[in-house]
PyMOL commands that place a pseudoatom at each C-alpha (Angstrom):
pseudoatom trace, name=CA, resn=MET, resi=1, chain=A, elem=C, hetatm=0, pos=[-73.212, -38.663, -1.108]
pseudoatom trace, name=CA, resn=SER, resi=2, chain=A, elem=C, hetatm=0, pos=[-70.606, -41.266, -2.085]
pseudoatom trace, name=CA, resn=GLY, resi=3, chain=A, elem=C, hetatm=0, pos=[-70.364, -39.763, -5.591]
pseudoatom trace, name=CA, resn=TYR, resi=4, chain=A, elem=C, hetatm=0, pos=[-69.418, -36.418, -4.021]
pseudoatom trace, name=CA, resn=GLU, resi=5, chain=A, elem=C, hetatm=0, pos=[-66.869, -37.981, -1.681]
pseudoatom trace, name=CA, resn=ASP, resi=6, chain=A, elem=C, hetatm=0, pos=[-65.346, -39.986, -4.567]
pseudoatom trace, name=CA, resn=GLY, resi=7, chain=A, elem=C, hetatm=0, pos=[-65.027, -36.824, -6.650]
pseudoatom trace, name=CA, resn=ILE, resi=8, chain=A, elem=C, hetatm=0, pos=[-67.426, -38.003, -9.358]
pseudoatom trace, name=CA, resn=LEU, resi=9, chain=A, elem=C, hetatm=0, pos=[-70.160, -35.500, -8.456]
pseudoatom trace, name=CA, resn=THR, resi=10, chain=A, elem=C, hetatm=0, pos=[-69.400, -31.792, -8.133]
pseudoatom trace, name=CA, resn=ALA, resi=11, chain=A, elem=C, hetatm=0, pos=[-70.388, -29.809, -5.063]
pseudoatom trace, name=CA, resn=GLN, resi=12, chain=A, elem=C, hetatm=0, pos=[-72.824, -27.795, -7.149]
pseudoatom trace, name=CA, resn=GLY, resi=13, chain=A, elem=C, hetatm=0, pos=[-74.319, -30.984, -8.588]
pseudoatom trace, name=CA, resn=LEU, resi=14, chain=A, elem=C, hetatm=0, pos=[-74.667, -32.457, -5.105]
pseudoatom trace, name=CA, resn=ALA, resi=15, chain=A, elem=C, hetatm=0, pos=[-76.335, -29.308, -3.793]
pseudoatom trace, name=CA, resn=TYR, resi=16, chain=A, elem=C, hetatm=0, pos=[-78.779, -29.268, -6.697]
pseudoatom trace, name=CA, resn=ALA, resi=17, chain=A, elem=C, hetatm=0, pos=[-79.543, -32.979, -6.426]
pseudoatom trace, name=CA, resn=GLY, resi=18, chain=A, elem=C, hetatm=0, pos=[-80.008, -32.665, -2.677]
pseudoatom trace, name=CA, resn=GLN, resi=19, chain=A, elem=C, hetatm=0, pos=[-82.417, -29.767, -2.981]
pseudoatom trace, name=CA, resn=GLU, resi=20, chain=A, elem=C, hetatm=0, pos=[-84.409, -31.621, -5.632]
pseudoatom trace, name=CA, resn=ALA, resi=21, chain=A, elem=C, hetatm=0, pos=[-84.543, -34.712, -3.490]
pseudoatom trace, name=CA, resn=ALA, resi=22, chain=A, elem=C, hetatm=0, pos=[-85.587, -32.776, -0.394]
pseudoatom trace, name=CA, resn=ASN, resi=23, chain=A, elem=C, hetatm=0, pos=[-88.314, -30.984, -2.313]
pseudoatom trace, name=CA, resn=SER, resi=24, chain=A, elem=C, hetatm=0, pos=[-89.737, -34.040, -4.055]
pseudoatom trace, name=CA, resn=LEU, resi=25, chain=A, elem=C, hetatm=0, pos=[-89.552, -36.791, -1.453]
pseudoatom trace, name=CA, resn=ASP, resi=26, chain=A, elem=C, hetatm=0, pos=[-91.970, -36.643, 1.442]
pseudoatom trace, name=CA, resn=LEU, resi=27, chain=A, elem=C, hetatm=0, pos=[-91.119, -40.191, 2.480]
pseudoatom trace, name=CA, resn=LEU, resi=28, chain=A, elem=C, hetatm=0, pos=[-87.825, -39.345, 4.159]
pseudoatom trace, name=CA, resn=ASN, resi=29, chain=A, elem=C, hetatm=0, pos=[-87.806, -39.496, 7.904]
pseudoatom trace, name=CA, resn=HIS, resi=30, chain=A, elem=C, hetatm=0, pos=[-86.539, -36.594, 9.962]
pseudoatom trace, name=CA, resn=GLN, resi=31, chain=A, elem=C, hetatm=0, pos=[-83.075, -38.084, 10.570]
pseudoatom trace, name=CA, resn=ASP, resi=32, chain=A, elem=C, hetatm=0, pos=[-82.437, -38.721, 6.866]
pseudoatom trace, name=CA, resn=LEU, resi=33, chain=A, elem=C, hetatm=0, pos=[-83.673, -35.247, 6.007]
pseudoatom trace, name=CA, resn=ASP, resi=34, chain=A, elem=C, hetatm=0, pos=[-81.263, -33.695, 8.532]
pseudoatom trace, name=CA, resn=ARG, resi=35, chain=A, elem=C, hetatm=0, pos=[-78.344, -35.628, 7.020]
pseudoatom trace, name=CA, resn=LEU, resi=36, chain=A, elem=C, hetatm=0, pos=[-79.348, -34.511, 3.549]
pseudoatom trace, name=CA, resn=THR, resi=37, chain=A, elem=C, hetatm=0, pos=[-79.719, -30.887, 4.668]
pseudoatom trace, name=CA, resn=ASP, resi=38, chain=A, elem=C, hetatm=0, pos=[-76.293, -31.038, 6.335]
pseudoatom trace, name=CA, resn=ALA, resi=39, chain=A, elem=C, hetatm=0, pos=[-74.745, -32.464, 3.144]
pseudoatom trace, name=CA, resn=ILE, resi=40, chain=A, elem=C, hetatm=0, pos=[-76.364, -29.690, 1.079]
pseudoatom trace, name=CA, resn=ASP, resi=41, chain=A, elem=C, hetatm=0, pos=[-75.114, -27.029, 3.488]
pseudoatom trace, name=CA, resn=GLN, resi=42, chain=A, elem=C, hetatm=0, pos=[-71.638, -28.550, 3.414]
pseudoatom trace, name=CA, resn=ALA, resi=43, chain=A, elem=C, hetatm=0, pos=[-71.614, -28.604, -0.405]
pseudoatom trace, name=CA, resn=GLU, resi=44, chain=A, elem=C, hetatm=0, pos=[-72.759, -24.976, -0.603]
pseudoatom trace, name=CA, resn=SER, resi=45, chain=A, elem=C, hetatm=0, pos=[-70.141, -23.942, 1.967]
pseudoatom trace, name=CA, resn=SER, resi=46, chain=A, elem=C, hetatm=0, pos=[-67.464, -25.813, 0.040]
pseudoatom trace, name=CA, resn=MET, resi=47, chain=A, elem=C, hetatm=0, pos=[-68.458, -24.041, -3.198]
pseudoatom trace, name=CA, resn=GLU, resi=48, chain=A, elem=C, hetatm=0, pos=[-68.392, -20.662, -1.470]
pseudoatom trace, name=CA, resn=GLN, resi=49, chain=A, elem=C, hetatm=0, pos=[-64.956, -21.337, 0.057]
pseudoatom trace, name=CA, resn=LEU, resi=50, chain=A, elem=C, hetatm=0, pos=[-63.577, -22.454, -3.300]
pseudoatom trace, name=CA, resn=GLY, resi=51, chain=A, elem=C, hetatm=0, pos=[-64.997, -19.333, -4.982]
pseudoatom trace, name=CA, resn=ASP, resi=52, chain=A, elem=C, hetatm=0, pos=[-63.415, -17.100, -2.332]
pseudoatom trace, name=CA, resn=SER, resi=53, chain=A, elem=C, hetatm=0, pos=[-60.094, -18.916, -2.587]
pseudoatom trace, name=CA, resn=THR, resi=54, chain=A, elem=C, hetatm=0, pos=[-59.902, -18.712, -6.379]
pseudoatom trace, name=CA, resn=ARG, resi=55, chain=A, elem=C, hetatm=0, pos=[-60.936, -15.033, -6.338]
pseudoatom trace, name=CA, resn=SER, resi=56, chain=A, elem=C, hetatm=0, pos=[-58.233, -14.298, -3.771]
pseudoatom trace, name=CA, resn=THR, resi=57, chain=A, elem=C, hetatm=0, pos=[-55.608, -16.134, -5.844]
pseudoatom trace, name=CA, resn=LEU, resi=58, chain=A, elem=C, hetatm=0, pos=[-56.621, -14.310, -9.007]
pseudoatom trace, name=CA, resn=GLU, resi=59, chain=A, elem=C, hetatm=0, pos=[-56.565, -10.904, -7.290]
pseudoatom trace, name=CA, resn=SER, resi=60, chain=A, elem=C, hetatm=0, pos=[-53.178, -11.644, -5.726]
pseudoatom trace, name=CA, resn=MET, resi=61, chain=A, elem=C, hetatm=0, pos=[-51.656, -12.583, -9.067]
pseudoatom trace, name=CA, resn=GLN, resi=62, chain=A, elem=C, hetatm=0, pos=[-53.207, -9.561, -10.790]
pseudoatom trace, name=CA, resn=ASP, resi=63, chain=A, elem=C, hetatm=0, pos=[-51.811, -7.336, -8.017]
pseudoatom trace, name=CA, resn=GLU, resi=64, chain=A, elem=C, hetatm=0, pos=[-48.349, -8.784, -8.570]
pseudoatom trace, name=CA, resn=LEU, resi=65, chain=A, elem=C, hetatm=0, pos=[-48.527, -8.169, -12.324]
pseudoatom trace, name=CA, resn=ASP, resi=66, chain=A, elem=C, hetatm=0, pos=[-49.872, -4.637, -11.814]
pseudoatom trace, name=CA, resn=GLN, resi=67, chain=A, elem=C, hetatm=0, pos=[-47.072, -3.946, -9.308]
pseudoatom trace, name=CA, resn=LEU, resi=68, chain=A, elem=C, hetatm=0, pos=[-44.491, -4.986, -11.887]
pseudoatom trace, name=CA, resn=GLN, resi=69, chain=A, elem=C, hetatm=0, pos=[-46.174, -2.771, -14.496]
pseudoatom trace, name=CA, resn=GLY, resi=70, chain=A, elem=C, hetatm=0, pos=[-46.483, 0.214, -12.136]
pseudoatom trace, name=CA, resn=LYS, resi=71, chain=A, elem=C, hetatm=0, pos=[-50.295, 0.172, -12.072]
pseudoatom trace, name=CA, resn=GLN, resi=72, chain=A, elem=C, hetatm=0, pos=[-50.804, 1.152, -8.429]
pseudoatom trace, name=CA, resn=GLU, resi=73, chain=A, elem=C, hetatm=0, pos=[-54.281, 2.548, -9.103]
pseudoatom trace, name=CA, resn=SER, resi=74, chain=A, elem=C, hetatm=0, pos=[-55.537, -0.875, -10.219]
pseudoatom trace, name=CA, resn=ILE, resi=75, chain=A, elem=C, hetatm=0, pos=[-54.089, -2.517, -7.117]
pseudoatom trace, name=CA, resn=GLU, resi=76, chain=A, elem=C, hetatm=0, pos=[-55.756, 0.008, -4.827]
pseudoatom trace, name=CA, resn=ARG, resi=77, chain=A, elem=C, hetatm=0, pos=[-59.105, -0.343, -6.646]
pseudoatom trace, name=CA, resn=ARG, resi=78, chain=A, elem=C, hetatm=0, pos=[-59.026, -4.135, -6.254]
pseudoatom trace, name=CA, resn=ARG, resi=79, chain=A, elem=C, hetatm=0, pos=[-58.038, -3.831, -2.583]
pseudoatom trace, name=CA, resn=TYR, resi=80, chain=A, elem=C, hetatm=0, pos=[-60.930, -1.432, -2.002]
pseudoatom trace, name=CA, resn=GLU, resi=81, chain=A, elem=C, hetatm=0, pos=[-63.410, -3.691, -3.814]
pseudoatom trace, name=CA, resn=SER, resi=82, chain=A, elem=C, hetatm=0, pos=[-62.220, -6.778, -1.932]
pseudoatom trace, name=CA, resn=ARG, resi=83, chain=A, elem=C, hetatm=0, pos=[-62.566, -5.087, 1.464]
pseudoatom trace, name=CA, resn=ASN, resi=84, chain=A, elem=C, hetatm=0, pos=[-65.936, -3.711, 0.444]
pseudoatom trace, name=CA, resn=ARG, resi=85, chain=A, elem=C, hetatm=0, pos=[-67.132, -7.177, -0.619]
pseudoatom trace, name=CA, resn=ASP, resi=86, chain=A, elem=C, hetatm=0, pos=[-65.967, -8.734, 2.678]
pseudoatom trace, name=CA, resn=LEU, resi=87, chain=A, elem=C, hetatm=0, pos=[-67.518, -5.962, 4.760]
pseudoatom trace, name=CA, resn=ARG, resi=88, chain=A, elem=C, hetatm=0, pos=[-70.844, -6.193, 2.912]
pseudoatom trace, name=CA, resn=LYS, resi=89, chain=A, elem=C, hetatm=0, pos=[-70.903, -9.944, 3.524]
pseudoatom trace, name=CA, resn=GLN, resi=90, chain=A, elem=C, hetatm=0, pos=[-70.252, -9.354, 7.237]
pseudoatom trace, name=CA, resn=LEU, resi=91, chain=A, elem=C, hetatm=0, pos=[-72.927, -6.654, 7.264]
pseudoatom trace, name=CA, resn=GLN, resi=92, chain=A, elem=C, hetatm=0, pos=[-75.481, -9.044, 5.798]
pseudoatom trace, name=CA, resn=GLU, resi=93, chain=A, elem=C, hetatm=0, pos=[-74.623, -11.677, 8.432]
pseudoatom trace, name=CA, resn=ALA, resi=94, chain=A, elem=C, hetatm=0, pos=[-74.825, -9.117, 11.256]
pseudoatom trace, name=CA, resn=GLN, resi=95, chain=A, elem=C, hetatm=0, pos=[-78.195, -7.881, 9.997]
pseudoatom trace, name=CA, resn=GLN, resi=96, chain=A, elem=C, hetatm=0, pos=[-79.508, -11.448, 9.811]
pseudoatom trace, name=CA, resn=ASP, resi=97, chain=A, elem=C, hetatm=0, pos=[-78.290, -12.083, 13.363]
pseudoatom trace, name=CA, resn=GLY, resi=98, chain=A, elem=C, hetatm=0, pos=[-79.853, -8.816, 14.540]
pseudoatom trace, name=CA, resn=ASN, resi=99, chain=A, elem=C, hetatm=0, pos=[-76.543, -7.598, 15.984]
pseudoatom trace, name=CA, resn=SER, resi=100, chain=A, elem=C, hetatm=0, pos=[-77.000, -3.824, 15.864]
pseudoatom trace, name=CA, resn=GLU, resi=101, chain=A, elem=C, hetatm=0, pos=[-73.563, -3.049, 17.341]
pseudoatom trace, name=CA, resn=SER, resi=102, chain=A, elem=C, hetatm=0, pos=[-71.842, -5.085, 14.621]
pseudoatom trace, name=CA, resn=VAL, resi=103, chain=A, elem=C, hetatm=0, pos=[-74.022, -3.444, 11.962]
pseudoatom trace, name=CA, resn=SER, resi=104, chain=A, elem=C, hetatm=0, pos=[-72.953, -0.020, 13.210]
pseudoatom trace, name=CA, resn=ASN, resi=105, chain=A, elem=C, hetatm=0, pos=[-69.271, -1.012, 13.324]
pseudoatom trace, name=CA, resn=ILE, resi=106, chain=A, elem=C, hetatm=0, pos=[-69.360, -2.477, 9.822]
pseudoatom trace, name=CA, resn=ASN, resi=107, chain=A, elem=C, hetatm=0, pos=[-71.109, 0.612, 8.433]
pseudoatom trace, name=CA, resn=GLN, resi=108, chain=A, elem=C, hetatm=0, pos=[-68.327, 2.746, 9.928]
pseudoatom trace, name=CA, resn=ALA, resi=109, chain=A, elem=C, hetatm=0, pos=[-65.741, 0.374, 8.457]
pseudoatom trace, name=CA, resn=LEU, resi=110, chain=A, elem=C, hetatm=0, pos=[-67.377, 0.716, 5.012]
pseudoatom trace, name=CA, resn=SER, resi=111, chain=A, elem=C, hetatm=0, pos=[-67.173, 4.493, 5.325]
pseudoatom trace, name=CA, resn=LEU, resi=112, chain=A, elem=C, hetatm=0, pos=[-63.518, 4.343, 6.416]
pseudoatom trace, name=CA, resn=ASN, resi=113, chain=A, elem=C, hetatm=0, pos=[-62.729, 1.992, 3.535]
pseudoatom trace, name=CA, resn=SER, resi=114, chain=A, elem=C, hetatm=0, pos=[-64.107, 4.575, 1.085]
pseudoatom trace, name=CA, resn=GLN, resi=115, chain=A, elem=C, hetatm=0, pos=[-62.109, 7.354, 2.749]
pseudoatom trace, name=CA, resn=ILE, resi=116, chain=A, elem=C, hetatm=0, pos=[-58.918, 5.274, 2.632]
pseudoatom trace, name=CA, resn=TYR, resi=117, chain=A, elem=C, hetatm=0, pos=[-59.470, 4.518, -1.046]
pseudoatom trace, name=CA, resn=GLY, resi=118, chain=A, elem=C, hetatm=0, pos=[-60.049, 8.197, -1.825]
pseudoatom trace, name=CA, resn=GLU, resi=119, chain=A, elem=C, hetatm=0, pos=[-56.908, 9.228, 0.058]
pseudoatom trace, name=CA, resn=ARG, resi=120, chain=A, elem=C, hetatm=0, pos=[-54.812, 6.582, -1.692]
pseudoatom trace, name=CA, resn=GLN, resi=121, chain=A, elem=C, hetatm=0, pos=[-56.110, 7.758, -5.078]
pseudoatom trace, name=CA, resn=ARG, resi=122, chain=A, elem=C, hetatm=0, pos=[-55.187, 11.338, -4.160]
pseudoatom trace, name=CA, resn=GLN, resi=123, chain=A, elem=C, hetatm=0, pos=[-51.687, 10.236, -3.094]
pseudoatom trace, name=CA, resn=ILE, resi=124, chain=A, elem=C, hetatm=0, pos=[-51.182, 8.287, -6.317]
pseudoatom trace, name=CA, resn=GLN, resi=125, chain=A, elem=C, hetatm=0, pos=[-52.144, 11.346, -8.368]
pseudoatom trace, name=CA, resn=GLN, resi=126, chain=A, elem=C, hetatm=0, pos=[-49.825, 13.536, -6.251]
pseudoatom trace, name=CA, resn=ASP, resi=127, chain=A, elem=C, hetatm=0, pos=[-46.962, 11.065, -6.739]
pseudoatom trace, name=CA, resn=LYS, resi=128, chain=A, elem=C, hetatm=0, pos=[-47.526, 11.078, -10.496]
pseudoatom trace, name=CA, resn=LEU, resi=129, chain=A, elem=C, hetatm=0, pos=[-47.511, 14.880, -10.566]
pseudoatom trace, name=CA, resn=GLU, resi=130, chain=A, elem=C, hetatm=0, pos=[-44.286, 15.030, -8.538]
pseudoatom trace, name=CA, resn=GLU, resi=131, chain=A, elem=C, hetatm=0, pos=[-42.670, 12.446, -10.839]
pseudoatom trace, name=CA, resn=ARG, resi=132, chain=A, elem=C, hetatm=0, pos=[-43.591, 14.493, -13.917]
pseudoatom trace, name=CA, resn=GLN, resi=133, chain=A, elem=C, hetatm=0, pos=[-42.148, 17.603, -12.264]
pseudoatom trace, name=CA, resn=ARG, resi=134, chain=A, elem=C, hetatm=0, pos=[-38.893, 15.757, -11.458]
pseudoatom trace, name=CA, resn=GLU, resi=135, chain=A, elem=C, hetatm=0, pos=[-38.660, 14.543, -15.054]
pseudoatom trace, name=CA, resn=PHE, resi=136, chain=A, elem=C, hetatm=0, pos=[-39.299, 18.067, -16.326]
pseudoatom trace, name=CA, resn=LYS, resi=137, chain=A, elem=C, hetatm=0, pos=[-36.537, 19.469, -14.099]
pseudoatom trace, name=CA, resn=LYS, resi=138, chain=A, elem=C, hetatm=0, pos=[-34.111, 16.912, -15.532]
pseudoatom trace, name=CA, resn=LEU, resi=139, chain=A, elem=C, hetatm=0, pos=[-34.584, 18.316, -19.028]
pseudoatom trace, name=CA, resn=PRO, resi=140, chain=A, elem=C, hetatm=0, pos=[-31.916, 20.801, -20.091]
pseudoatom trace, name=CA, resn=PRO, resi=141, chain=A, elem=C, hetatm=0, pos=[-33.151, 24.382, -20.258]
pseudoatom trace, name=CA, resn=PRO, resi=142, chain=A, elem=C, hetatm=0, pos=[-33.877, 25.639, -23.737]
pseudoatom trace, name=CA, resn=PRO, resi=143, chain=A, elem=C, hetatm=0, pos=[-31.093, 27.803, -25.153]
pseudoatom trace, name=CA, resn=PRO, resi=144, chain=A, elem=C, hetatm=0, pos=[-31.791, 31.518, -25.135]
pseudoatom trace, name=CA, resn=PRO, resi=145, chain=A, elem=C, hetatm=0, pos=[-32.799, 32.842, -28.503]
pseudoatom trace, name=CA, resn=LYS, resi=146, chain=A, elem=C, hetatm=0, pos=[-29.756, 34.193, -30.278]
pseudoatom trace, name=CA, resn=ARG, resi=147, chain=A, elem=C, hetatm=0, pos=[-29.679, 36.640, -33.091]
pseudoatom trace, name=CA, resn=GLU, resi=148, chain=A, elem=C, hetatm=0, pos=[-26.789, 35.794, -35.252]
pseudoatom trace, name=CA, resn=TRP, resi=149, chain=A, elem=C, hetatm=0, pos=[-25.676, 38.702, -37.368]
pseudoatom trace, name=CA, resn=ARG, resi=150, chain=A, elem=C, hetatm=0, pos=[-24.823, 37.822, -40.863]
pseudoatom trace, name=CA, resn=SER, resi=151, chain=A, elem=C, hetatm=0, pos=[-21.563, 39.169, -42.139]
pseudoatom trace, name=CA, resn=SER, resi=152, chain=A, elem=C, hetatm=0, pos=[-23.454, 41.125, -44.749]
pseudoatom trace, name=CA, resn=GLU, resi=153, chain=A, elem=C, hetatm=0, pos=[-25.341, 42.972, -41.983]
pseudoatom trace, name=CA, resn=LYS, resi=154, chain=A, elem=C, hetatm=0, pos=[-24.223, 45.943, -40.046]
pseudoatom trace, name=CA, resn=VAL, resi=155, chain=A, elem=C, hetatm=0, pos=[-25.386, 46.552, -36.496]
pseudoatom trace, name=CA, resn=ILE, resi=156, chain=A, elem=C, hetatm=0, pos=[-26.401, 50.111, -35.741]
pseudoatom trace, name=CA, resn=ARG, resi=157, chain=A, elem=C, hetatm=0, pos=[-27.058, 51.213, -32.215]
pseudoatom trace, name=CA, resn=LEU, resi=158, chain=A, elem=C, hetatm=0, pos=[-29.792, 53.813, -31.997]
pseudoatom trace, name=CA, resn=GLU, resi=159, chain=A, elem=C, hetatm=0, pos=[-29.954, 55.839, -28.831]
pseudoatom trace, name=CA, resn=TYR, resi=160, chain=A, elem=C, hetatm=0, pos=[-32.953, 57.844, -27.764]
pseudoatom trace, name=CA, resn=PRO, resi=161, chain=A, elem=C, hetatm=0, pos=[-34.053, 59.481, -24.517]
pseudoatom trace, name=CA, resn=GLY, resi=162, chain=A, elem=C, hetatm=0, pos=[-34.831, 56.625, -22.113]
pseudoatom trace, name=CA, resn=GLY, resi=163, chain=A, elem=C, hetatm=0, pos=[-33.062, 53.754, -23.911]
pseudoatom trace, name=CA, resn=ASN, resi=164, chain=A, elem=C, hetatm=0, pos=[-31.362, 52.327, -26.956]
pseudoatom trace, name=CA, resn=VAL, resi=165, chain=A, elem=C, hetatm=0, pos=[-31.845, 49.598, -29.518]
pseudoatom trace, name=CA, resn=LYS, resi=166, chain=A, elem=C, hetatm=0, pos=[-29.563, 47.614, -31.819]
pseudoatom trace, name=CA, resn=VAL, resi=167, chain=A, elem=C, hetatm=0, pos=[-30.726, 47.184, -35.376]
pseudoatom trace, name=CA, resn=GLY, resi=168, chain=A, elem=C, hetatm=0, pos=[-29.174, 44.841, -37.913]
pseudoatom trace, name=CA, resn=ILE, resi=169, chain=A, elem=C, hetatm=0, pos=[-29.384, 45.958, -41.550]
pseudoatom trace, name=CA, resn=ASN, resi=170, chain=A, elem=C, hetatm=0, pos=[-27.758, 45.149, -44.849]
pseudoatom trace, name=CA, resn=ARG, resi=171, chain=A, elem=C, hetatm=0, pos=[-24.756, 47.315, -45.444]
pseudoatom trace, name=CA, resn=SER, resi=172, chain=A, elem=C, hetatm=0, pos=[-26.336, 48.660, -48.616]
pseudoatom trace, name=CA, resn=ASP, resi=173, chain=A, elem=C, hetatm=0, pos=[-29.433, 49.795, -46.658]
pseudoatom trace, name=CA, resn=GLU, resi=174, chain=A, elem=C, hetatm=0, pos=[-27.525, 51.840, -44.059]
pseudoatom trace, name=CA, resn=ALA, resi=175, chain=A, elem=C, hetatm=0, pos=[-28.051, 55.134, -45.875]
pseudoatom trace, name=CA, resn=LYS, resi=176, chain=A, elem=C, hetatm=0, pos=[-31.739, 54.336, -46.447]
pseudoatom trace, name=CA, resn=LEU, resi=177, chain=A, elem=C, hetatm=0, pos=[-32.249, 53.704, -42.710]
pseudoatom trace, name=CA, resn=LEU, resi=178, chain=A, elem=C, hetatm=0, pos=[-30.552, 56.939, -41.730]
pseudoatom trace, name=CA, resn=GLU, resi=179, chain=A, elem=C, hetatm=0, pos=[-32.674, 58.848, -44.286]
pseudoatom trace, name=CA, resn=ALA, resi=180, chain=A, elem=C, hetatm=0, pos=[-35.848, 57.166, -42.933]
pseudoatom trace, name=CA, resn=LEU, resi=181, chain=A, elem=C, hetatm=0, pos=[-34.937, 58.073, -39.352]
pseudoatom trace, name=CA, resn=LYS, resi=182, chain=A, elem=C, hetatm=0, pos=[-34.180, 61.676, -40.392]
pseudoatom trace, name=CA, resn=ASN, resi=183, chain=A, elem=C, hetatm=0, pos=[-37.560, 61.940, -42.128]
pseudoatom trace, name=CA, resn=ALA, resi=184, chain=A, elem=C, hetatm=0, pos=[-39.367, 60.351, -39.166]
pseudoatom trace, name=CA, resn=GLY, resi=185, chain=A, elem=C, hetatm=0, pos=[-37.713, 62.817, -36.815]
pseudoatom trace, name=CA, resn=MET, resi=186, chain=A, elem=C, hetatm=0, pos=[-39.171, 65.744, -38.800]
pseudoatom trace, name=CA, resn=ARG, resi=187, chain=A, elem=C, hetatm=0, pos=[-42.780, 64.777, -38.138]
pseudoatom trace, name=CA, resn=SER, resi=188, chain=A, elem=C, hetatm=0, pos=[-44.764, 63.817, -35.081]
pseudoatom trace, name=CA, resn=ILE, resi=189, chain=A, elem=C, hetatm=0, pos=[-47.007, 60.815, -34.813]
for i in range(1, 189): cmd.bond("trace and resi %d" % i, "trace and resi %d" % (i + 1))
show_as sticks, trace
zoom trace
């Protein structure tokens, strides 16, 4: 016990040594065994608290980095997993205690946690879609297609019942086009 208090022995080492000692020594009296059991429980509790604390610190720092990088989905996933982990731990304790009301409440909380996570994921996707639409609207509209007439072309406007059309042709092909239209007008398709 003094090695643990002096910092020489780790909590995990103390817990292991204590369990080994409790299992192998039948000579301990009841009072000594209670002290040893209490020390083991304290060491295990200390390890669990340290694990929770370091996990919380790590998640907090990862959330901060993800926030700076715009990774909201990762933050929400970690938040969901953390709540889920805490609720499952509480559920296990409530089940061990036989507290049916707490079990029911925690089961509802687990369900709500999943619904909240799903809704946040939907909102994140909606926000991304809206952002893409805003970015798209900022783009200048494409210029309308323009037909630039070359100076060597002549534009002929052909009118027919129900409409008209402009045709650009080489100046040397003007007579050929008129001849083709005259020939086409003499036959039916």
